[in-house]
PyMOL commands that place a pseudoatom at each C-alpha (Angstrom):
pseudoatom trace, name=CA, resn=MET, resi=1, chain=A, elem=C, hetatm=0, pos=[-19.714, -32.281, -17.871]
pseudoatom trace, name=CA, resn=PRO, resi=2, chain=A, elem=C, hetatm=0, pos=[-16.183, -31.219, -16.845]
pseudoatom trace, name=CA, resn=ASN, resi=3, chain=A, elem=C, hetatm=0, pos=[-14.058, -33.730, -15.031]
pseudoatom trace, name=CA, resn=ALA, resi=4, chain=A, elem=C, hetatm=0, pos=[-12.059, -33.017, -11.859]
pseudoatom trace, name=CA, resn=ALA, resi=5, chain=A, elem=C, hetatm=0, pos=[-8.835, -32.240, -13.745]
pseudoatom trace, name=CA, resn=GLN, resi=6, chain=A, elem=C, hetatm=0, pos=[-10.515, -29.604, -15.902]
pseudoatom trace, name=CA, resn=THR, resi=7, chain=A, elem=C, hetatm=0, pos=[-12.169, -27.999, -12.876]
pseudoatom trace, name=CA, resn=LEU, resi=8, chain=A, elem=C, hetatm=0, pos=[-8.865, -27.975, -11.003]
pseudoatom trace, name=CA, resn=SER, resi=9, chain=A, elem=C, hetatm=0, pos=[-6.967, -26.448, -13.919]
pseudoatom trace, name=CA, resn=ALA, resi=10, chain=A, elem=C, hetatm=0, pos=[-9.660, -23.789, -14.348]
pseudoatom trace, name=CA, resn=GLY, resi=11, chain=A, elem=C, hetatm=0, pos=[-9.397, -22.945, -10.649]
pseudoatom trace, name=CA, resn=ILE, resi=12, chain=A, elem=C, hetatm=0, pos=[-5.609, -22.696, -10.846]
pseudoatom trace, name=CA, resn=LEU, resi=13, chain=A, elem=C, hetatm=0, pos=[-5.826, -20.478, -13.926]
pseudoatom trace, name=CA, resn=GLN, resi=14, chain=A, elem=C, hetatm=0, pos=[-8.308, -18.203, -12.165]
pseudoatom trace, name=CA, resn=PHE, resi=15, chain=A, elem=C, hetatm=0, pos=[-5.999, -17.984, -9.139]
pseudoatom trace, name=CA, resn=ILE, resi=16, chain=A, elem=C, hetatm=0, pos=[-2.993, -17.105, -11.313]
pseudoatom trace, name=CA, resn=LEU, resi=17, chain=A, elem=C, hetatm=0, pos=[-4.959, -14.359, -13.072]
pseudoatom trace, name=CA, resn=MET, resi=18, chain=A, elem=C, hetatm=0, pos=[-6.060, -12.932, -9.704]
pseudoatom trace, name=CA, resn=ILE, resi=19, chain=A, elem=C, hetatm=0, pos=[-2.446, -12.795, -8.485]
pseudoatom trace, name=CA, resn=ALA, resi=20, chain=A, elem=C, hetatm=0, pos=[-1.292, -11.179, -11.729]
pseudoatom trace, name=CA, resn=GLU, resi=21, chain=A, elem=C, hetatm=0, pos=[-3.907, -8.435, -11.366]
pseudoatom trace, name=CA, resn=THR, resi=22, chain=A, elem=C, hetatm=0, pos=[-2.812, -7.576, -7.836]
pseudoatom trace, name=CA, resn=GLN, resi=23, chain=A, elem=C, hetatm=0, pos=[0.865, -7.477, -8.824]
pseudoatom trace, name=CA, resn=ASN, resi=24, chain=A, elem=C, hetatm=0, pos=[0.260, -5.059, -11.687]
pseudoatom trace, name=CA, resn=ARG, resi=25, chain=A, elem=C, hetatm=0, pos=[-1.745, -2.476, -9.759]
pseudoatom trace, name=CA, resn=SER, resi=26, chain=A, elem=C, hetatm=0, pos=[-0.033, 0.552, -8.298]
pseudoatom trace, name=CA, resn=LYS, resi=27, chain=A, elem=C, hetatm=0, pos=[0.370, 0.982, -4.549]
pseudoatom trace, name=CA, resn=THR, resi=28, chain=A, elem=C, hetatm=0, pos=[-2.167, 3.073, -2.717]
pseudoatom trace, name=CA, resn=PRO, resi=29, chain=A, elem=C, hetatm=0, pos=[-1.285, 4.945, 0.466]
pseudoatom trace, name=CA, resn=LEU, resi=30, chain=A, elem=C, hetatm=0, pos=[-3.010, 2.160, 2.421]
pseudoatom trace, name=CA, resn=ASP, resi=31, chain=A, elem=C, hetatm=0, pos=[-0.409, -0.300, 1.088]
pseudoatom trace, name=CA, resn=TYR, resi=32, chain=A, elem=C, hetatm=0, pos=[2.573, 1.583, 2.527]
pseudoatom trace, name=CA, resn=ASP, resi=33, chain=A, elem=C, hetatm=0, pos=[4.460, 0.066, 5.439]
pseudoatom trace, name=CA, resn=PHE, resi=34, chain=A, elem=C, hetatm=0, pos=[6.645, 1.921, 7.948]
pseudoatom trace, name=CA, resn=THR, resi=35, chain=A, elem=C, hetatm=0, pos=[9.711, 0.502, 6.188]
pseudoatom trace, name=CA, resn=ASP, resi=36, chain=A, elem=C, hetatm=0, pos=[8.835, 2.345, 2.922]
pseudoatom trace, name=CA, resn=THR, resi=37, chain=A, elem=C, hetatm=0, pos=[10.588, 5.526, 4.006]
pseudoatom trace, name=CA, resn=GLU, resi=38, chain=A, elem=C, hetatm=0, pos=[11.190, 6.760, 0.461]
pseudoatom trace, name=CA, resn=ALA, resi=39, chain=A, elem=C, hetatm=0, pos=[7.484, 6.576, -0.342]
pseudoatom trace, name=CA, resn=LEU, resi=40, chain=A, elem=C, hetatm=0, pos=[6.507, 8.123, 2.996]
pseudoatom trace, name=CA, resn=SER, resi=41, chain=A, elem=C, hetatm=0, pos=[8.893, 11.048, 2.516]
pseudoatom trace, name=CA, resn=ARG, resi=42, chain=A, elem=C, hetatm=0, pos=[6.474, 12.301, -0.143]
pseudoatom trace, name=CA, resn=TYR, resi=43, chain=A, elem=C, hetatm=0, pos=[4.021, 13.160, 2.658]
pseudoatom trace, name=CA, resn=VAL, resi=44, chain=A, elem=C, hetatm=0, pos=[6.550, 14.947, 4.893]
pseudoatom trace, name=CA, resn=THR, resi=45, chain=A, elem=C, hetatm=0, pos=[8.131, 18.413, 4.527]
pseudoatom trace, name=CA, resn=GLU, resi=46, chain=A, elem=C, hetatm=0, pos=[11.880, 18.969, 4.602]
pseudoatom trace, name=CA, resn=THR, resi=47, chain=A, elem=C, hetatm=0, pos=[11.576, 20.059, 8.217]
pseudoatom trace, name=CA, resn=GLY, resi=48, chain=A, elem=C, hetatm=0, pos=[9.785, 16.819, 9.108]
pseudoatom trace, name=CA, resn=ARG, resi=49, chain=A, elem=C, hetatm=0, pos=[6.183, 17.965, 9.419]
pseudoatom trace, name=CA, resn=ILE, resi=50, chain=A, elem=C, hetatm=0, pos=[3.429, 15.729, 8.050]
pseudoatom trace, name=CA, resn=LEU, resi=51, chain=A, elem=C, hetatm=0, pos=[1.592, 17.426, 5.205]
pseudoatom trace, name=CA, resn=PRO, resi=52, chain=A, elem=C, hetatm=0, pos=[-2.130, 18.074, 5.773]
pseudoatom trace, name=CA, resn=ARG, resi=53, chain=A, elem=C, hetatm=0, pos=[-4.854, 16.337, 3.849]
pseudoatom trace, name=CA, resn=ARG, resi=54, chain=A, elem=C, hetatm=0, pos=[-5.732, 19.396, 1.786]
pseudoatom trace, name=CA, resn=ILE, resi=55, chain=A, elem=C, hetatm=0, pos=[-2.191, 19.396, 0.372]
pseudoatom trace, name=CA, resn=THR, resi=56, chain=A, elem=C, hetatm=0, pos=[-1.766, 15.633, -0.139]
pseudoatom trace, name=CA, resn=GLY, resi=57, chain=A, elem=C, hetatm=0, pos=[-5.228, 15.097, -1.606]
pseudoatom trace, name=CA, resn=LEU, resi=58, chain=A, elem=C, hetatm=0, pos=[-5.726, 11.863, 0.329]
pseudoatom trace, name=CA, resn=THR, resi=59, chain=A, elem=C, hetatm=0, pos=[-8.978, 10.598, 1.767]
pseudoatom trace, name=CA, resn=ALA, resi=60, chain=A, elem=C, hetatm=0, pos=[-9.446, 10.801, 5.541]
pseudoatom trace, name=CA, resn=ARG, resi=61, chain=A, elem=C, hetatm=0, pos=[-8.792, 7.072, 5.925]
pseudoatom trace, name=CA, resn=GLN, resi=62, chain=A, elem=C, hetatm=0, pos=[-5.630, 7.231, 3.818]
pseudoatom trace, name=CA, resn=GLN, resi=63, chain=A, elem=C, hetatm=0, pos=[-4.368, 10.299, 5.718]
pseudoatom trace, name=CA, resn=ARG, resi=64, chain=A, elem=C, hetatm=0, pos=[-4.881, 8.582, 9.079]
pseudoatom trace, name=CA, resn=HIS, resi=65, chain=A, elem=C, hetatm=0, pos=[-3.012, 5.528, 7.826]
pseudoatom trace, name=CA, resn=ILE, resi=66, chain=A, elem=C, hetatm=0, pos=[-0.125, 7.603, 6.440]
pseudoatom trace, name=CA, resn=THR, resi=67, chain=A, elem=C, hetatm=0, pos=[0.103, 9.582, 9.702]
pseudoatom trace, name=CA, resn=LYS, resi=68, chain=A, elem=C, hetatm=0, pos=[0.240, 6.412, 11.813]
pseudoatom trace, name=CA, resn=THR, resi=69, chain=A, elem=C, hetatm=0, pos=[2.786, 4.872, 9.464]
pseudoatom trace, name=CA, resn=ILE, resi=70, chain=A, elem=C, hetatm=0, pos=[5.043, 7.960, 9.528]
pseudoatom trace, name=CA, resn=LYS, resi=71, chain=A, elem=C, hetatm=0, pos=[4.867, 8.098, 13.324]
pseudoatom trace, name=CA, resn=ARG, resi=72, chain=A, elem=C, hetatm=0, pos=[5.715, 4.400, 13.500]
pseudoatom trace, name=CA, resn=ALA, resi=73, chain=A, elem=C, hetatm=0, pos=[8.706, 4.939, 11.195]
pseudoatom trace, name=CA, resn=ARG, resi=74, chain=A, elem=C, hetatm=0, pos=[9.863, 7.870, 13.352]
pseudoatom trace, name=CA, resn=ASN, resi=75, chain=A, elem=C, hetatm=0, pos=[9.549, 5.745, 16.467]
pseudoatom trace, name=CA, resn=MET, resi=76, chain=A, elem=C, hetatm=0, pos=[11.734, 3.056, 14.889]
pseudoatom trace, name=CA, resn=LEU, resi=77, chain=A, elem=C, hetatm=0, pos=[14.232, 5.815, 13.922]
pseudoatom trace, name=CA, resn=LEU, resi=78, chain=A, elem=C, hetatm=0, pos=[13.781, 5.164, 10.213]
pseudoatom trace, name=CA, resn=MET, resi=79, chain=A, elem=C, hetatm=0, pos=[12.555, 8.716, 9.510]
pseudoatom trace, name=CA, resn=LYS, resi=80, chain=A, elem=C, hetatm=0, pos=[12.965, 12.209, 10.931]
for i in range(1, 80): cmd.bond("trace and resi %d" % i, "trace and resi %d" % (i + 1))
show_as sticks, trace
zoom trace
């Protein structure tokens, strides 16, 4: 039967592994914030128009999030 110290150390190890997994994964479009202007510029043309979903290949949910985020960045004058 494991004692409290072993259970605690196992829990801490599990937590550390969970954090390491989330740090190593790549960012999805849902992870972008309005301050990530370099990443958001991938979804905007040179003239400033937001690219449609058929061009970006995003899901509907991701496209809505990217659109809101780009508009938020424009409103804060971070993007054109």
